[in-house]
Biopython code that builds the backbone (N, CA, C, O; Angstrom):
import numpy as np
from Bio.PDB.StructureBuilder import StructureBuilder

atoms = [
    (1, "MET", "N", (0.838, -1.121, -0.005)),
    (1, "MET", "CA", (-0.045, 0.040, -0.076)),
    (1, "MET", "C", (0.884, 1.226, -0.162)),
    (1, "MET", "O", (2.036, 1.172, 0.267)),
    (2, "TYR", "N", (0.368, 2.284, -0.717)),
    (2, "TYR", "CA", (1.236, 3.519, -0.679)),
    (2, "TYR", "C", (0.829, 4.137, 0.432)),
    (2, "TYR", "O", (-0.317, 4.171, 0.879)),
    (3, "ASN", "N", (2.005, 4.733, 0.962)),
    (3, "ASN", "CA", (2.244, 5.806, 2.133)),
    (3, "ASN", "C", (2.645, 7.013, 1.625)),
    (3, "ASN", "O", (3.724, 6.922, 1.040)),
    (4, "ARG", "N", (2.152, 8.144, 1.636)),
    (4, "ARG", "CA", (2.555, 9.365, 1.194)),
    (4, "ARG", "C", (3.097, 9.909, 1.911)),
    (4, "ARG", "O", (2.588, 10.115, 3.013)),
    (5, "GLN", "N", (4.426, 10.398, 1.587)),
    (5, "GLN", "CA", (5.326, 11.204, 2.371)),
    (5, "GLN", "C", (5.010, 12.848, 1.695)),
    (5, "GLN", "O", (4.640, 13.119, 0.552)),
    (6, "ARG", "N", (5.237, 13.574, 2.584)),
    (6, "ARG", "CA", (5.500, 15.010, 2.208)),
    (6, "ARG", "C", (6.400, 15.440, 1.063)),
    (6, "ARG", "O", (7.458, 14.922, 0.707)),
    (7, "SER", "N", (5.691, 16.618, 0.499)),
    (7, "SER", "CA", (6.303, 16.560, -1.112)),
    (7, "SER", "C", (7.723, 17.388, -0.395)),
    (7, "SER", "O", (7.838, 18.082, 0.616)),
    (8, "ASP", "N", (8.659, 16.956, -1.408)),
    (8, "ASP", "CA", (10.223, 17.886, -1.057)),
    (8, "ASP", "C", (9.779, 19.041, -1.470)),
    (8, "ASP", "O", (8.911, 19.200, -2.328)),
    (9, "SER", "N", (10.487, 20.073, -0.743)),
    (9, "SER", "CA", (10.058, 21.542, -0.501)),
    (9, "SER", "C", (10.265, 22.111, -1.920)),
    (9, "SER", "O", (9.579, 23.083, -2.238)),
    (10, "ASN", "N", (11.202, 21.565, -2.858)),
    (10, "ASN", "CA", (11.323, 22.116, -4.033)),
    (10, "ASN", "C", (10.491, 21.835, -5.080)),
    (10, "ASN", "O", (10.680, 22.443, -6.134)),
    (11, "GLN", "N", (9.385, 20.832, -4.982)),
    (11, "GLN", "CA", (8.442, 20.982, -5.557)),
    (11, "GLN", "C", (7.670, 22.253, -6.148)),
    (11, "GLN", "O", (7.807, 22.833, -7.226)),
    (12, "ALA", "N", (6.974, 22.440, -5.275)),
    (12, "ALA", "CA", (5.983, 23.739, -5.745)),
    (12, "ALA", "C", (6.574, 24.902, -6.624)),
    (12, "ALA", "O", (5.852, 25.684, -7.241)),
    (13, "GLY", "N", (8.296, 24.964, -6.631)),
    (13, "GLY", "CA", (8.692, 25.918, -7.382)),
    (13, "GLY", "C", (9.388, 25.240, -8.479)),
    (13, "GLY", "O", (9.922, 26.028, -9.258)),
    (14, "ILE", "N", (9.513, 24.162, -8.720)),
    (14, "ILE", "CA", (9.452, 23.610, -10.008)),
    (14, "ILE", "C", (8.291, 23.312, -11.019)),
    (14, "ILE", "O", (8.451, 23.271, -12.239)),
    (15, "VAL", "N", (7.008, 23.092, -10.317)),
    (15, "VAL", "CA", (5.956, 23.033, -10.997)),
    (15, "VAL", "C", (5.314, 24.714, -11.331)),
    (15, "VAL", "O", (4.643, 24.849, -12.354)),
    (16, "LYS", "N", (5.514, 25.707, -10.599)),
    (16, "LYS", "CA", (5.152, 26.994, -11.131)),
    (16, "LYS", "C", (5.881, 27.526, -12.268)),
    (16, "LYS", "O", (5.431, 28.294, -13.118)),
    (17, "GLU", "N", (7.510, 26.855, -12.171)),
    (17, "GLU", "CA", (8.365, 27.475, -13.572)),
    (17, "GLU", "C", (8.173, 26.608, -14.776)),
    (17, "GLU", "O", (8.372, 26.957, -15.940)),
    (18, "LEU", "N", (7.764, 25.440, -14.363)),
    (18, "LEU", "CA", (7.201, 24.766, -16.062)),
    (18, "LEU", "C", (5.949, 25.394, -16.472)),
    (18, "LEU", "O", (5.714, 25.822, -17.602)),
    (19, "ARG", "N", (5.021, 25.419, -15.287)),
    (19, "ARG", "CA", (3.730, 26.098, -15.913)),
    (19, "ARG", "C", (3.937, 27.469, -16.736)),
    (19, "ARG", "O", (3.436, 27.749, -17.825)),
    (20, "SER", "N", (4.812, 28.265, -15.931)),
    (20, "SER", "CA", (5.300, 29.330, -16.492)),
    (20, "SER", "C", (5.484, 29.296, -17.881)),
    (20, "SER", "O", (4.996, 30.162, -18.608)),
    (21, "ILE", "N", (6.245, 28.230, -18.361)),
    (21, "ILE", "CA", (6.977, 28.205, -19.887)),
    (21, "ILE", "C", (5.722, 27.348, -20.560)),
    (21, "ILE", "O", (6.061, 26.788, -21.603)),
    (22, "GLY", "N", (4.141, 27.105, -20.113)),
    (22, "GLY", "CA", (3.685, 26.627, -21.004)),
    (22, "GLY", "C", (3.135, 24.777, -21.042)),
    (22, "GLY", "O", (2.353, 24.078, -21.688)),
    (23, "CYS", "N", (3.895, 24.659, -20.169)),
    (23, "CYS", "CA", (3.858, 22.773, -19.798)),
    (23, "CYS", "C", (2.592, 22.940, -19.154)),
    (23, "CYS", "O", (2.189, 23.908, -18.510)),
    (24, "SER", "N", (1.868, 21.565, -19.493)),
    (24, "SER", "CA", (0.650, 21.014, -18.817)),
    (24, "SER", "C", (1.487, 20.190, -17.511)),
    (24, "SER", "O", (2.445, 19.438, -17.692)),
    (25, "VAL", "N", (0.924, 20.504, -16.262)),
    (25, "VAL", "CA", (1.576, 19.839, -15.226)),
    (25, "VAL", "C", (0.689, 19.262, -14.261)),
    (25, "VAL", "O", (0.029, 20.174, -13.762)),
    (26, "LEU", "N", (0.389, 18.163, -13.784)),
    (26, "LEU", "CA", (-0.479, 17.179, -13.547)),
    (26, "LEU", "C", (0.393, 16.960, -11.919)),
    (26, "LEU", "O", (1.373, 16.263, -12.181)),
    (27, "VAL", "N", (0.388, 17.218, -10.740)),
    (27, "VAL", "CA", (0.764, 17.001, -9.720)),
    (27, "VAL", "C", (0.056, 15.240, -8.844)),
    (27, "VAL", "O", (-0.947, 15.139, -8.138)),
    (28, "ILE", "N", (0.822, 14.364, -9.171)),
    (28, "ILE", "CA", (0.022, 12.980, -8.683)),
    (28, "ILE", "C", (0.899, 12.692, -7.558)),
    (28, "ILE", "O", (0.967, 11.463, -7.553)),
    (29, "SER", "N", (1.510, 13.080, -6.733)),
    (29, "SER", "CA", (2.260, 12.598, -5.940)),
    (29, "SER", "C", (1.534, 12.152, -4.455)),
    (29, "SER", "O", (2.029, 11.501, -3.535)),
    (30, "ALA", "N", (0.443, 12.632, -4.552)),
    (30, "ALA", "CA", (-0.520, 11.928, -3.506)),
    (30, "ALA", "C", (-0.835, 10.687, -3.582)),
    (30, "ALA", "O", (-1.028, 9.892, -2.663)),
    (31, "THR", "N", (-0.888, 10.525, -4.750)),
    (31, "THR", "CA", (-1.481, 8.961, -5.284)),
    (31, "THR", "C", (-0.748, 8.149, -5.985)),
    (31, "THR", "O", (-1.377, 7.324, -6.647)),
    (32, "CYS", "N", (0.970, 8.113, -6.079)),
    (32, "CYS", "CA", (1.512, 7.573, -7.088)),
    (32, "CYS", "C", (3.004, 7.533, -6.532)),
    (32, "CYS", "O", (3.110, 8.254, -5.540)),
    (33, "GLU", "N", (4.017, 6.984, -6.841)),
    (33, "GLU", "CA", (5.446, 6.904, -6.710)),
    (33, "GLU", "C", (5.962, 7.680, -7.238)),
    (33, "GLU", "O", (7.187, 7.723, -7.124)),
    (34, "VAL", "N", (5.150, 8.836, -8.214)),
    (34, "VAL", "CA", (5.904, 9.971, -9.317)),
    (34, "VAL", "C", (5.049, 11.206, -8.774)),
    (34, "VAL", "O", (3.856, 11.396, -8.536)),
    (35, "ASP", "N", (6.000, 11.812, -8.706)),
    (35, "ASP", "CA", (5.740, 13.272, -8.249)),
    (35, "ASP", "C", (4.430, 14.144, -9.131)),
    (35, "ASP", "O", (3.384, 14.549, -8.623)),
    (36, "ILE", "N", (4.884, 14.290, -10.684)),
    (36, "ILE", "CA", (4.146, 14.762, -11.811)),
    (36, "ILE", "C", (4.536, 14.280, -12.957)),
    (36, "ILE", "O", (5.642, 13.815, -13.236)),
    (37, "ILE", "N", (3.329, 14.432, -13.826)),
    (37, "ILE", "CA", (3.598, 14.300, -15.234)),
    (37, "ILE", "C", (3.355, 15.390, -15.782)),
    (37, "ILE", "O", (2.311, 15.994, -15.537)),
    (38, "VAL", "N", (4.608, 16.012, -16.937)),
    (38, "VAL", "CA", (4.575, 17.245, -17.840)),
    (38, "VAL", "C", (4.280, 16.685, -19.051)),
    (38, "VAL", "O", (4.647, 15.633, -19.574)),
    (39, "GLY", "N", (3.558, 17.563, -19.410)),
    (39, "GLY", "CA", (3.198, 17.526, -21.106)),
    (39, "GLY", "C", (3.996, 18.581, -21.912)),
    (39, "GLY", "O", (3.713, 19.768, -21.753)),
    (40, "TRP", "N", (4.766, 18.294, -22.583)),
    (40, "TRP", "CA", (5.374, 19.362, -23.255)),
    (40, "TRP", "C", (6.075, 19.115, -24.716)),
    (40, "TRP", "O", (6.974, 18.305, -24.942)),
    (41, "ARG", "N", (5.333, 20.180, -25.840)),
    (41, "ARG", "CA", (5.883, 19.888, -27.104)),
    (41, "ARG", "C", (5.266, 18.529, -27.451)),
    (41, "ARG", "O", (6.100, 17.727, -27.871)),
    (42, "GLY", "N", (3.913, 18.041, -27.373)),
    (42, "GLY", "CA", (3.506, 16.835, -27.691)),
    (42, "GLY", "C", (4.137, 15.656, -27.114)),
    (42, "GLY", "O", (3.901, 14.607, -27.715)),
    (43, "LYS", "N", (4.948, 15.582, -26.002)),
    (43, "LYS", "CA", (5.474, 14.761, -25.100)),
    (43, "LYS", "C", (4.990, 14.692, -23.747)),
    (43, "LYS", "O", (4.705, 15.692, -23.088)),
    (44, "ASN", "N", (4.881, 13.305, -23.267)),
    (44, "ASN", "CA", (4.792, 13.538, -21.600)),
    (44, "ASN", "C", (6.004, 13.027, -20.579)),
    (44, "ASN", "O", (6.393, 11.871, -20.744)),
    (45, "TYR", "N", (6.431, 13.582, -19.854)),
    (45, "TYR", "CA", (7.397, 13.075, -19.155)),
    (45, "TYR", "C", (7.016, 12.950, -17.818)),
    (45, "TYR", "O", (6.214, 13.752, -17.340)),
    (46, "LEU", "N", (7.551, 11.930, -17.072)),
    (46, "LEU", "CA", (7.521, 11.323, -15.429)),
    (46, "LEU", "C", (8.403, 12.160, -14.595)),
    (46, "LEU", "O", (9.471, 12.367, -15.171)),
    (47, "PHE", "N", (8.337, 12.588, -13.695)),
    (47, "PHE", "CA", (9.615, 13.264, -12.973)),
    (47, "PHE", "C", (9.096, 12.892, -11.497)),
    (47, "PHE", "O", (7.924, 13.085, -11.175)),
    (48, "GLU", "N", (9.957, 12.401, -10.712)),
    (48, "GLU", "CA", (10.299, 12.107, -9.211)),
    (48, "GLU", "C", (11.099, 13.346, -8.788)),
    (48, "GLU", "O", (12.216, 13.559, -9.259)),
    (49, "ILE", "N", (10.364, 14.378, -7.659)),
    (49, "ILE", "CA", (11.517, 15.397, -7.698)),
    (49, "ILE", "C", (12.082, 15.269, -6.389)),
    (49, "ILE", "O", (11.263, 14.953, -5.526)),
    (50, "LYS", "N", (13.119, 15.410, -6.059)),
    (50, "LYS", "CA", (13.974, 15.167, -4.753)),
    (50, "LYS", "C", (14.622, 16.238, -4.711)),
    (50, "LYS", "O", (14.947, 16.853, -5.727)),
    (51, "ARG", "N", (14.962, 16.693, -3.246)),
    (51, "ARG", "CA", (16.036, 17.623, -2.954)),
    (51, "ARG", "C", (17.592, 16.612, -3.118)),
    (51, "ARG", "O", (17.883, 15.474, -2.750)),
    (52, "ILE", "N", (18.332, 17.682, -3.847)),
    (52, "ILE", "CA", (19.649, 17.030, -3.715)),
    (52, "ILE", "C", (20.427, 15.916, -2.442)),
    (52, "ILE", "O", (21.247, 15.008, -2.576)),
    (53, "ASP", "N", (19.931, 16.322, -1.564)),
    (53, "ASP", "CA", (20.382, 15.301, -0.288)),
    (53, "ASP", "C", (19.256, 14.211, 0.111)),
    (53, "ASP", "O", (19.407, 13.553, 1.141)),
    (54, "LYS", "N", (18.179, 14.036, -0.678)),
    (54, "LYS", "CA", (17.146, 13.121, -0.329)),
    (54, "LYS", "C", (17.604, 11.570, -1.523)),
    (54, "LYS", "O", (18.173, 11.472, -2.611)),
    (55, "GLU", "N", (17.155, 10.880, -0.833)),
    (55, "GLU", "CA", (17.207, 9.428, -1.657)),
    (55, "GLU", "C", (15.951, 8.939, -2.103)),
    (55, "GLU", "O", (14.919, 9.200, -1.484)),
    (56, "LEU", "N", (15.970, 8.085, -3.377)),
    (56, "LEU", "CA", (14.398, 7.537, -3.616)),
    (56, "LEU", "C", (14.183, 6.524, -2.600)),
    (56, "LEU", "O", (15.082, 5.888, -2.050)),
    (57, "ARG", "N", (13.064, 6.423, -2.404)),
    (57, "ARG", "CA", (12.925, 5.360, -1.257)),
    (57, "ARG", "C", (12.440, 4.159, -1.713)),
    (57, "ARG", "O", (11.680, 4.099, -2.679)),
    (58, "PRO", "N", (12.856, 3.086, -1.029)),
    (58, "PRO", "CA", (12.730, 1.861, -1.784)),
    (58, "PRO", "C", (11.917, 1.470, -2.722)),
    (58, "PRO", "O", (12.390, 0.662, -3.522)),
    (59, "ASN", "N", (10.335, 1.951, -2.935)),
    (59, "ASN", "CA", (9.457, 1.372, -3.713)),
    (59, "ASN", "C", (9.581, 2.517, -5.063)),
    (59, "ASN", "O", (9.204, 2.210, -6.194)),
    (60, "GLN", "N", (9.988, 3.442, -4.828)),
    (60, "GLN", "CA", (10.447, 4.422, -5.850)),
    (60, "GLN", "C", (11.636, 3.862, -6.526)),
    (60, "GLN", "O", (11.594, 4.159, -7.720)),
    (61, "LYS", "N", (12.733, 3.128, -6.205)),
    (61, "LYS", "CA", (13.492, 2.382, -6.486)),
    (61, "LYS", "C", (13.128, 1.708, -7.486)),
    (61, "LYS", "O", (13.493, 1.827, -8.655)),
    (62, "GLU", "N", (12.188, 0.778, -6.897)),
    (62, "GLU", "CA", (11.660, -0.688, -7.647)),
    (62, "GLU", "C", (10.814, 0.155, -9.219)),
    (62, "GLU", "O", (11.061, -0.189, -10.375)),
    (63, "LEU", "N", (10.066, 1.003, -8.918)),
    (63, "LEU", "CA", (9.340, 1.678, -9.935)),
    (63, "LEU", "C", (10.437, 1.992, -11.212)),
    (63, "LEU", "O", (10.375, 1.642, -12.391)),
    (64, "HIS", "N", (11.559, 2.870, -10.419)),
    (64, "HIS", "CA", (12.202, 3.326, -11.642)),
    (64, "HIS", "C", (13.430, 2.429, -12.492)),
    (64, "HIS", "O", (14.068, 2.736, -13.499)),
    (65, "ALA", "N", (13.467, 1.193, -11.632)),
    (65, "ALA", "CA", (13.825, 0.079, -12.495)),
    (65, "ALA", "C", (13.309, -0.768, -13.148)),
    (65, "ALA", "O", (13.953, -1.439, -13.954)),
    (66, "SER", "N", (11.959, -0.926, -12.925)),
    (66, "SER", "CA", (11.229, -1.922, -13.529)),
    (66, "SER", "C", (10.346, -0.920, -14.879)),
    (66, "SER", "O", (10.401, -1.402, -16.010)),
    (67, "TRP", "N", (9.777, 0.073, -14.739)),
    (67, "TRP", "CA", (9.241, 1.223, -15.423)),
    (67, "TRP", "C", (9.631, 1.114, -17.010)),
    (67, "TRP", "O", (10.796, 1.365, -17.319)),
    (68, "LYS", "N", (8.616, 0.718, -18.108)),
    (68, "LYS", "CA", (9.280, 0.492, -19.590)),
    (68, "LYS", "C", (9.702, 2.091, -20.213)),
    (68, "LYS", "O", (10.541, 2.285, -21.093)),
    (69, "GLY", "N", (9.148, 2.815, -19.735)),
    (69, "GLY", "CA", (9.372, 4.213, -20.265)),
    (69, "GLY", "C", (10.064, 5.156, -19.660)),
    (69, "GLY", "O", (10.842, 4.872, -18.749)),
    (70, "GLN", "N", (9.846, 6.611, -20.155)),
    (70, "GLN", "CA", (10.432, 7.461, -19.174)),
    (70, "GLN", "C", (9.995, 7.773, -18.161)),
    (70, "GLN", "O", (8.802, 8.033, -18.011)),
    (71, "ILE", "N", (11.139, 7.832, -16.945)),
    (71, "ILE", "CA", (10.814, 8.491, -15.566)),
    (71, "ILE", "C", (12.211, 8.913, -15.208)),
    (71, "ILE", "O", (13.158, 8.292, -15.691)),
    (72, "ASP", "N", (12.395, 9.866, -14.443)),
    (72, "ASP", "CA", (13.542, 10.539, -14.317)),
    (72, "ASP", "C", (13.286, 11.353, -12.946)),
    (72, "ASP", "O", (12.405, 12.159, -12.644)),
    (73, "ARG", "N", (14.246, 10.905, -12.323)),
    (73, "ARG", "CA", (14.562, 12.070, -10.862)),
    (73, "ARG", "C", (15.014, 13.134, -11.198)),
    (73, "ARG", "O", (15.922, 13.211, -12.026)),
    (74, "VAL", "N", (14.366, 14.373, -10.511)),
    (74, "VAL", "CA", (14.950, 15.665, -11.100)),
    (74, "VAL", "C", (14.925, 16.643, -9.896)),
    (74, "VAL", "O", (13.875, 16.669, -9.254)),
    (75, "GLU", "N", (15.735, 17.287, -9.583)),
    (75, "GLU", "CA", (16.225, 18.543, -8.337)),
    (75, "GLU", "C", (15.925, 19.735, -8.480)),
    (75, "GLU", "O", (15.795, 20.592, -7.605)),
    (76, "SER", "N", (15.751, 19.866, -10.109)),
    (76, "SER", "CA", (15.365, 21.546, -10.147)),
    (76, "SER", "C", (14.831, 21.731, -11.509)),
    (76, "SER", "O", (15.324, 21.023, -12.387)),
    (77, "PHE", "N", (13.820, 22.642, -11.856)),
    (77, "PHE", "CA", (13.303, 23.200, -13.080)),
    (77, "PHE", "C", (14.800, 22.747, -14.050)),
    (77, "PHE", "O", (14.588, 21.820, -14.831)),
    (78, "GLU", "N", (15.769, 23.126, -14.055)),
    (78, "GLU", "CA", (16.590, 23.221, -14.922)),
    (78, "GLU", "C", (17.218, 21.708, -15.274)),
    (78, "GLU", "O", (17.857, 21.506, -16.307)),
    (79, "ASN", "N", (16.937, 20.636, -14.240)),
    (79, "ASN", "CA", (16.892, 19.228, -14.439)),
    (79, "ASN", "C", (16.037, 18.974, -15.589)),
    (79, "ASN", "O", (16.488, 18.392, -16.576)),
    (80, "CYS", "N", (14.952, 19.335, -15.531)),
    (80, "CYS", "CA", (13.668, 19.219, -16.295)),
    (80, "CYS", "C", (13.741, 19.752, -17.557)),
    (80, "CYS", "O", (13.256, 19.202, -18.545)),
    (81, "MET", "N", (14.308, 20.770, -17.566)),
    (81, "MET", "CA", (14.327, 21.182, -19.008)),
    (81, "MET", "C", (15.555, 20.553, -19.767)),
    (81, "MET", "O", (15.439, 20.462, -20.989)),
    (82, "LYS", "N", (16.791, 20.080, -19.147)),
    (82, "LYS", "CA", (17.486, 19.360, -19.525)),
    (82, "LYS", "C", (16.929, 18.046, -20.502)),
    (82, "LYS", "O", (17.021, 17.817, -21.708)),
    (83, "ILE", "N", (16.332, 17.336, -19.396)),
    (83, "ILE", "CA", (15.571, 16.197, -20.013)),
    (83, "ILE", "C", (14.797, 16.550, -21.191)),
    (83, "ILE", "O", (15.043, 16.113, -22.315)),
    (84, "MET", "N", (13.848, 17.359, -20.903)),
    (84, "MET", "CA", (12.895, 17.783, -22.109)),
    (84, "MET", "C", (13.387, 17.992, -23.187)),
    (84, "MET", "O", (13.022, 17.414, -24.210)),
    (85, "GLU", "N", (14.463, 19.011, -23.122)),
    (85, "GLU", "CA", (14.931, 19.206, -24.494)),
    (85, "GLU", "C", (15.845, 18.261, -25.358)),
    (85, "GLU", "O", (15.950, 18.366, -26.580)),
    (86, "ASP", "N", (16.489, 17.334, -24.595)),
    (86, "ASP", "CA", (16.874, 16.088, -25.212)),
    (86, "ASP", "C", (16.285, 15.473, -26.650)),
    (86, "ASP", "O", (16.696, 14.392, -27.074)),
]
sb = StructureBuilder()
sb.init_structure("model")
sb.init_model(0)
sb.init_chain("A")
sb.init_seg("    ")
for serial, (resi, resn, name, xyz) in enumerate(atoms, 1):
    if name == "N":
        sb.init_residue(resn, " ", resi, " ")
    sb.init_atom(name, np.array(xyz, "f"), 0.0, 1.0, " ", f" {name:<3s}", serial, name[0])
structure = sb.get_structure()
């Protein structure tokens, strides 16, 4: 069963910046092992937002290892942009 932890302190700022450049952002951290889904330029991105000093929880590590599509851990808006622009 999923046990929701508090959002990392950098999540709100990242979401705000992504929306400011025209991204669609769906915050799903309350119900899922991933924090946000971002739609940009016709593609979707799954991001787990963590502060640089935080580790993924064991269930998050398992999801990242088994997921067959794109999923990334990010610490900042700049991390998101680097992934989305590649």
